[in-house]
N, C-alpha and C positions, 0 to 999 in steps of 0.2 A: 598408389598412395596420393592423398590429396595435397596439392601444392597450393597453399593459401593465395599467394600472389597470382598464380596462373588462374585460379578459380575466380578471383575478383575480376581479372581482366575478361574472362569468359562471360561473367555475369554482366559486366559493364557493356561489353560488346552486344549483348542481348537487350540492352536498354534497362537493366534492372539495377536497383540501388543496393549496395552491400553495406550493411550496418556493422561497424567494428567496435562496438562497445561505447559509442558516443551517440548522443541524440542528434537526429537529423534536423537541421534548422528548417523552420517553416512548417513543421508538423503540428498536429493538434497538441501533442505533448509539450511543445515549446510555447504555446500561447498562454497568456496569463489568465488563469481561472480563479475566481474568488473562492476562498476557503469557506464554504458554506454548505450545510446539509439541506437536502430537499424535504426532510421530514419536519413535522411540527415539533414543538418543544417536548410535548408529552411522549410522542412516538420516539423521538431521539433519545430521551432519557431511558425509556423501556428498552430500546434497541441497544444502547450502550451497556446497560446492566446485563442483558442477555449475552451479548458478545464477550463482555469482560469475563463473565462467569463461565460460559460454555466453550470459549475459544482461547482467549488470551491468558487466562489463569492456567491453562494447560501447556503453555509454551515452556519448552525445556531450557531455552536461553533467549535473551533479548539483547540485541546490539543496537547502540545508537549510531545512526548515520548522519551525514551532514544535513540531509533534507527529509529525514524520517526515521524509521526503525526497521530492523530485521528481526524476525521471530522464528526460532527453530522449533519444529514439531516432530514427534516420532513418526516413523514411516508406517507404523502399524495402526490397527483399529479404525480404519476408514478416514484417517486425517486428510488424505488427498481430496476426497469427496467433500468433507466439511469445509476445507479451505476454498475449494472451487465454489461451493454454495455461498460462502462469505463474500468472495470477490464478485460473484454475479449480483448479489443483493446490494452491495455497497456501490457498485458502478452506477446503479439506478439513482441513488439518493446523494451520493458524494462524488460527483463527476470530476473533482479536482484531484482525486487520488491517482497515483501511478502504482500499479500492482505488478509484482514479479513473484513467480513461484519457481523455485529451483529444487529439483529432485536430485539429491546426491547419489553417486554411483553405488552399486552393490546393495540396492534397497536401503540406502542410508536415509538420514532425516530429510525433512522437507522444510525449506526456508520460504517464509512469506516476507517480502520486502514491501513496505508501505512508504511511499514518499509523495512529494508534490511540491507546489510552489511555497513561497515564504508563508509561514503560519501553519503549515501542515503538521510539523513536529509537535507543537503544543496542542493542536487539536487531537492528534493520536494519543498523546500522553494523558490528556484530560478525558477523552471520550472512551478509550479502551484500556488505559493503564490501570494500575492498582487503584482500588477505591480509597484514595486518601483525601479526596476532596468532597465537600458537601454538594448536594444536588444543585444548589443555587450557583456554585462556582463552575460547574461543568459548562461546556460550550452550548450555546443555543443555536437554532437554525439562523437567526438573524445576526449572530455575532460574527464580526469580521475579526478574526484573531490576529491579523497583522497589526492592528492598532491597539489591541488589548493585552497582548502577551509580551513579556519581557524575559526571554530565555536564550 
């Protein structure tokens, strides 16, 4: 049986860091990154529409987090591959995102958690959320949402 305290001591003795649900200070994840997309405005608008329609509209549940959102997807019909493709593509253009995929036991649903620095939550809501805003009010690549959002 795995003893968590002993396991951590063994890892520490081997010179390895054990993460216990908190962010490790000094990592890339803790550095301040601007909330900005690397795509030009036209490409961002097209990508937002595509992802909103083909991915986020299919989420079975959405939960608001303090620094982003969690989206629940069905375990069937290739969702794992679709979500991994999304993460791979978004890491290239939106490096400020923190991605987490959680696969529930017994072939249960898959959770995608998107989070990041201040300004990430409004970016997610406007870029990938329900299409309730006009194209002009969606985030642009040059927009720093930290100064323009009030949520």
